[in-house]
C-alpha positions, 0 to 999 in steps of 0.5 A: 463162872464155875469154880474149879470144884464145880468144873471138876465135878462135871468131868466124865471119867472113863477108863482111857480118857476124861471128857471135860465139861466143854466136850474136850476129850483128854487121853490118860495114856500119857500119864500111865507109868510103870508105877501106875497112873500119875494122878498128881500130874494129871490133876495138874494138867486139869487145873492148868486147863481150867485156868486157861479157859477161865482167866481172871483180869488180875493175872492170877490165872494162866493166859492163853 
């Protein structure tokens, strides 16, 4: 299993979206605010997606 850091490095960052290593495309438009791009909120989303896709048996990560 890849670590979050390894998984994150494989993300393709495009102008309007990102493509995750599993070829899942996520739009950035929901995270564009009047103050700019909400990178903290977007990174939180990415971390949650990683944890859903890579759960561990001891319950430390998100379950489906």
